[in-house]
DRENVEXKOL-323304 format. One line per 10 residues: number of its first residue (from 1); for each residue x, y, z of C-alpha. Coordinates in pm, 1 decimal. Layout:
N
NUM	X,Y,Z  ...
This chain:
180
1	3003.6,2611.3,534.0  2784.5,2631.8,249.4  2750.6,2287.2,296.3  2628.5,2329.3,634.4  2455.3,2639.1,523.8  2206.9,2387.0,272.9  2208.2,2152.1,504.7  1987.6,2407.9,775.5  1786.7,2558.5,493.2  1703.3,2139.7,403.0
11	1611.3,2070.6,799.2  1408.1,2387.5,822.7  1220.5,2239.7,491.7  1154.0,1895.7,645.1  1084.4,2088.7,982.3  786.5,2302.8,838.3  686.5,2000.0,622.2  608.4,1755.2,919.0  437.4,2053.4,1123.2  195.2,2054.3,850.3
21	182.7,1669.0,823.3  58.6,1637.2,1191.5  -150.7,1908.6,1190.1  -341.8,1741.0,857.9  -296.7,1367.0,1062.4  -396.5,1517.0,1428.0  -698.7,1713.0,1242.2  -804.5,1379.3,1073.9  -791.8,1161.6,1375.8  -997.4,1420.8,1588.0
31	-1249.4,1409.6,1308.2  -1208.6,1028.0,1299.8  -1312.9,1001.3,1686.0  -1569.9,1236.9,1651.3  -1779.0,1046.5,1406.9  -2000.3,799.8,1490.4  -2049.3,518.1,1204.3  -1783.8,487.1,934.7  -1792.3,332.7,618.6  -1511.6,53.2,561.4
41	-1432.7,222.3,238.5  -1329.8,566.3,470.9  -1179.3,322.1,674.9  -954.6,195.4,409.6  -854.1,527.5,303.0  -780.9,678.0,666.2  -567.0,335.1,711.2  -326.6,449.5,377.5  -309.5,805.1,612.6  -209.0,635.2,920.5
51	39.7,419.3,730.3  172.8,713.1,513.5  236.0,918.9,830.0  400.5,657.4,1022.0  628.0,598.2,711.0  751.2,1015.4,747.7  760.6,1040.9,1141.9  989.9,666.6,1059.3  1190.1,881.3,817.6  1202.1,1188.0,1002.3
61	1323.2,976.0,1340.9  1578.7,801.7,1103.1  1738.3,1122.5,926.5  1752.1,1350.1,1216.2  1862.0,1150.9,1499.5  2207.8,1225.3,1382.5  2368.6,1596.1,1318.0  2682.8,1771.5,1334.0  2778.3,1844.7,1712.7  2783.0,2181.3,1627.0
71	2406.8,2248.7,1547.1  2063.9,2199.4,1753.9  1842.2,2005.6,1703.5  1548.5,2060.4,1538.2  1272.3,1794.3,1615.0  1259.1,1602.0,1948.4  1336.5,1222.0,1839.7  1166.1,1108.5,2175.5  829.4,1357.1,2120.9  850.5,1194.5,1734.1
81	887.1,828.5,1843.5  605.7,893.8,2085.0  371.8,1071.7,1798.8  470.1,690.5,1549.6  360.4,495.9,1882.4  39.7,660.3,1905.6  -15.6,631.8,1538.4  96.9,225.5,1505.6  -182.6,179.4,1793.2  -447.0,402.6,1576.7
91	-363.8,181.2,1309.3  -341.5,-169.7,1469.6  -699.5,-45.0,1609.7  -855.4,58.1,1284.8  -701.9,-283.2,1111.1  -851.8,-498.8,1384.3  -1185.0,-293.5,1324.5  -1158.0,-387.1,953.7  -1078.8,-720.1,1034.1  -1398.7,-773.0,1229.5
101	-1616.2,-565.6,973.5  -1487.1,-771.0,658.5  -1572.7,-1106.2,808.1  -1861.4,-1171.1,606.6  -1676.5,-1122.4,222.3  -1362.5,-1279.2,353.3  -1426.3,-1570.1,100.0  -1412.1,-1336.7,-169.8  -1137.1,-1138.2,-86.9  -911.5,-1471.8,-38.8
111	-1060.5,-1591.5,-423.0  -1003.3,-1239.0,-568.5  -628.2,-1275.0,-417.9  -589.6,-1623.2,-574.8  -753.5,-1550.1,-881.5  -506.5,-1255.6,-965.5  -233.8,-1480.7,-882.3  -377.8,-1695.7,-1154.0  -398.2,-1437.8,-1381.0  -11.0,-1381.5,-1312.7
121	28.1,-1707.0,-1382.4  -148.6,-1744.2,-1709.2  61.5,-1392.3,-1815.1  401.3,-1586.1,-1755.2  299.7,-1902.3,-1983.7  508.7,-1999.6,-2272.3  323.1,-1981.3,-2595.8  539.0,-2010.7,-2857.8  556.9,-2303.1,-3084.8  742.2,-2366.8,-3413.1
131	1091.5,-2285.0,-3474.2  1191.2,-2071.4,-3192.0  1555.1,-1885.9,-3151.1  1699.6,-1999.1,-2810.1  1739.6,-1704.2,-2623.3  2146.7,-1710.6,-2548.1  2261.2,-1911.0,-2873.0  2171.9,-1939.0,-3251.3  2026.7,-2293.3,-3210.7  1656.6,-2319.5,-3319.8
141	1416.0,-2556.8,-3150.9  1090.4,-2664.5,-3239.3  848.4,-2628.1,-2986.1  529.0,-2745.2,-2963.6  252.6,-2654.4,-2645.7  -11.7,-2789.4,-2475.6  -214.7,-2418.3,-2448.7  -213.1,-2179.9,-2734.5  -201.3,-1854.6,-2689.0  -563.3,-1808.1,-2825.3
151	-672.6,-2065.0,-2531.1  -444.6,-1860.9,-2239.7  -629.5,-1535.2,-2389.5  -938.1,-1682.3,-2337.9  -938.2,-1824.1,-2020.9  -739.7,-1476.9,-1885.0  -1052.7,-1310.3,-2027.1  -1241.9,-1542.4,-1790.5  -1017.1,-1469.5,-1502.6  -1030.1,-1060.3,-1561.4
161	-1429.3,-1115.5,-1588.3  -1472.9,-1287.3,-1257.1  -1204.9,-1063.8,-1115.6  -1432.6,-757.3,-1220.7  -1758.2,-918.7,-1073.8  -1574.6,-965.0,-690.9  -1428.6,-671.8,-701.7  -1805.0,-534.7,-744.4  -1941.6,-709.8,-469.2  -1640.4,-597.9,-227.0
171	-1643.3,-248.9,-358.2  -2036.8,-243.9,-300.1  -1996.3,-389.7,66.2  -1730.6,-170.7,152.0  -1941.1,127.1,80.2  -2256.4,26.0,220.7  -2147.5,-144.6,518.1  -1994.2,22.7,870.5  -1708.7,-44.4,1039.4  -1753.9,-227.8,1339.0
């Protein structure tokens, strides 16, 4: 009986939290619809909010679809699914608009992604040289390198500078460009 009561209390807390979230996201959606102009950075924030809302609703559905037979349902799963579907449609529309709006900086976005991946690769380069103990035995290896630690660090500094430069250009674009 104690577990049952605790479960009811937890469900009521979740229900109140869900209602608050629904109200919050509904007001944000209405505000978004009333605004004629939205910058890309604002749309990116809205996208994040929609993704979070969809996740919240999905979790509520998964956690509250099946309850003990003697309990009453706190949530109408069909209503939650309708709400989730609406949020997914909004997210798709927003992603399409973002994609159209960001076409001018797509080359920079792709370059940024590849530079970050290259930076990760450099971070993983083994630069140990000289006598080095093998990881799983007492054997020591005499290692030599083609790229020294200093050389790798210099290359990483160049990459970081370019990454910062590109990110600044993208940020400027996002703050100054209206969503299509």
